[in-house]
C-alpha positions as CSV (number, residue, x, y, z in Angstrom):
1,M,105.8,-182.5,53.6
2,I,109.1,-184.1,54.6
3,V,109.5,-187.8,54.6
4,G,112.3,-189.1,56.6
5,V,113.6,-192.6,55.6
6,T,115.8,-194.6,57.9
7,G,117.7,-197.8,57.4
8,G,115.5,-200.8,57.4
9,I,114.2,-203.4,54.9
10,A,110.9,-201.7,54.9
11,C,112.3,-198.7,52.9
12,Y,110.9,-200.2,49.8
13,K,107.3,-199.7,51.2
14,V,108.0,-196.0,51.6
15,A,108.6,-195.6,47.8
16,H,105.0,-196.4,47.4
17,V,104.0,-193.9,50.0
18,V,106.0,-191.1,48.4
19,S,104.6,-191.9,44.9
20,R,101.0,-191.8,46.2
21,L,101.5,-188.6,48.1
22,A,103.1,-187.0,45.0
23,Q,100.2,-188.2,42.9
24,D,97.8,-186.5,45.4
25,G,99.6,-183.2,44.7
26,V,101.6,-183.1,48.0
27,E,105.1,-181.6,47.7
28,V,107.2,-184.3,49.2
29,T,110.9,-183.8,50.1
30,V,112.6,-187.0,51.1
31,V,115.6,-187.1,53.5
32,M,117.5,-190.3,54.1
33,T,120.0,-191.7,56.5
34,E,123.1,-193.1,55.1
35,S,121.9,-196.6,56.0
36,A,118.6,-196.1,54.2
37,T,120.5,-195.4,51.0
38,R,121.8,-198.9,51.2
39,F,118.3,-200.3,50.9
40,V,116.8,-197.9,48.3
41,A,118.7,-195.4,46.2
42,P,118.0,-191.7,46.6
43,L,117.4,-191.5,42.8
44,T,114.3,-193.8,43.4
45,F,112.8,-191.2,45.8
46,Q,113.9,-188.3,43.5
47,A,112.1,-189.9,40.6
48,L,109.0,-190.5,42.7
49,S,108.8,-187.1,44.4
50,G,110.1,-185.0,41.6
51,R,112.3,-183.2,44.1
52,P,116.0,-183.4,45.3
53,V,116.7,-185.9,48.1
54,Y,118.8,-185.1,51.0
55,A,121.1,-187.8,52.2
56,S,123.8,-185.8,54.1
57,P,123.7,-183.0,56.5
58,W,126.7,-181.5,54.8
59,E,125.2,-180.9,51.4
60,H,123.2,-177.8,50.8
61,I,121.3,-178.5,47.7
62,E,119.4,-175.3,46.9
63,S,120.9,-172.5,49.1
64,Q,123.4,-171.3,51.5
65,D,120.8,-171.6,54.3
66,P,121.4,-174.5,56.6
67,Q,119.1,-177.1,55.1
68,H,117.7,-178.5,58.3
69,I,116.4,-175.1,59.2
70,S,114.9,-174.0,55.9
71,L,113.4,-177.5,55.2
72,A,112.0,-177.7,58.6
73,K,110.4,-174.1,58.4
74,A,108.7,-175.0,55.1
75,A,107.2,-178.3,56.2
76,D,103.5,-178.8,56.8
77,A,104.3,-182.1,58.5
78,M,107.0,-184.6,58.8
79,L,106.8,-188.5,58.5
80,I,109.6,-190.8,59.4
81,A,109.1,-194.3,57.9
82,P,110.4,-196.7,58.6
83,C,111.4,-195.4,62.0
84,T,113.9,-197.8,63.4
85,M,114.6,-198.5,67.0
86,D,117.7,-196.4,66.7
87,M,115.8,-193.5,65.3
88,L,113.1,-193.7,68.0
89,A,116.0,-193.6,70.5
90,R,117.7,-190.6,68.8
91,L,114.4,-188.6,68.7
92,A,113.6,-189.4,72.3
93,A,117.0,-188.4,73.5
94,G,117.1,-185.2,71.4
95,R,120.1,-186.4,69.3
96,A,120.6,-184.8,65.8
97,D,123.5,-186.6,64.2
98,D,122.2,-187.6,60.9
99,V,120.1,-185.6,58.3
100,V,116.7,-187.2,59.4
101,S,117.1,-186.5,63.1
102,L,118.7,-183.1,62.3
103,I,115.7,-181.9,60.3
104,A,113.3,-183.5,62.8
105,S,115.0,-181.5,65.6
106,A,114.3,-178.3,63.7
107,V,110.5,-179.1,63.1
108,E,108.2,-177.5,65.7
109,W,106.3,-180.6,66.7
110,S,103.7,-178.5,68.5
111,R,102.7,-176.7,65.1
112,Q,104.0,-179.2,62.5
113,P,102.8,-182.7,63.0
114,M,105.5,-185.3,63.5
115,L,104.4,-188.8,62.4
116,L,106.5,-191.9,63.2
117,A,106.0,-195.3,61.6
118,P,108.1,-197.7,63.6
119,S,109.4,-200.7,61.8
120,M,111.6,-203.4,63.5
121,N,111.7,-207.1,64.8
122,E,109.1,-208.0,67.3
123,V,111.7,-208.5,70.0
124,M,113.2,-205.1,69.4
125,W,109.6,-203.5,69.3
126,N,108.9,-205.0,72.7
127,Q,112.2,-204.0,74.4
128,P,111.5,-201.8,77.4
129,A,113.9,-199.1,76.0
130,T,111.8,-199.0,72.8
131,Q,108.5,-198.8,74.7
132,R,109.9,-196.0,76.9
133,N,111.1,-194.1,73.8
134,V,107.6,-194.4,72.1
135,A,105.9,-193.2,75.3
136,Q,108.2,-190.3,75.5
137,L,107.8,-189.3,71.9
138,R,104.0,-189.6,72.3
139,A,104.2,-187.3,75.3
140,D,106.4,-184.9,73.2
141,G,103.6,-184.7,70.7
142,C,104.6,-187.2,68.0
143,R,101.9,-189.3,66.4
144,I,102.8,-193.0,66.2
145,I,101.4,-195.1,63.3
146,E,101.3,-198.4,65.1
147,P,103.4,-201.2,63.5
148,G,101.6,-204.1,62.0
149,Q,101.7,-207.8,62.7
150,G,103.0,-210.3,60.2
151,W,105.9,-211.9,58.5
152,Q,109.2,-210.0,59.2
153,A,112.4,-210.1,57.3
154,C,114.0,-212.0,60.1
155,R,111.8,-215.0,59.3
156,T,109.5,-214.6,62.3
157,D,105.9,-213.6,62.6
158,G,105.0,-210.9,65.1
159,V,104.3,-207.2,65.8
160,G,106.8,-204.6,64.6
161,R,106.6,-204.6,60.8
162,L,106.0,-201.3,59.1
163,A,102.4,-200.4,58.8
164,E,101.0,-201.1,55.2
165,P,101.5,-198.1,52.8
166,E,97.7,-197.4,52.6
167,V,97.6,-197.0,56.5
168,I,100.5,-194.6,56.4
169,I,99.1,-192.6,53.4
170,E,95.7,-192.4,55.2
171,A,97.4,-191.0,58.3
172,V,99.2,-188.4,56.4
173,R,96.1,-187.4,54.4
174,E,94.2,-187.1,57.6
175,I,96.8,-184.7,59.1
176,L,97.1,-182.6,56.0
177,T,93.4,-182.5,55.6
178,S,92.7,-181.4,59.2
179,R,95.4,-178.7,58.7
180,S,93.8,-177.5,55.6
181,A,90.3,-177.5,57.1
182,A,91.6,-175.5,60.1
183,G,93.0,-172.9,57.7
184,V,96.6,-173.8,58.5
185,T,98.9,-173.3,55.6
186,G,102.6,-174.0,56.0
187,P,104.1,-174.5,59.3
């Protein structure tokens, strides 16, 4: 399983998600945008997952094979959390200019579930462009873990905050369990 982490204050919640998935026996590989590393250090995710963390599209940690292809081929599923407004736009437009969107572009969304957990300010969440991007990503086969409502880092209360870790963990477990029940192993 690949967990993509993008730059938003909600990154700290994803540490709990990675830890719980690892405790469940899921092999979690974390990939982070550069801005995500400003919120939570890659070392945190490395310690929680027990695996190397990818924070650059230019570093090939375990082989000469382009990491975005080998990681994507090996993934049962991919979760991007928090999935910022910018990442939603990148994915909807087919851009692949950071390690998270690059790996996401190499995952076969029709065979390997892509889960997106948006997180942003309520105004950003309600922007027409964001809603178009979410609709496009749903049409493309992505599964959206709806953002929650509550207190946001911008000192407002509204819809847009990252879903609680338990909600995200349950969504991932559901996907992995359904794949296992269907006899699907690997991508």
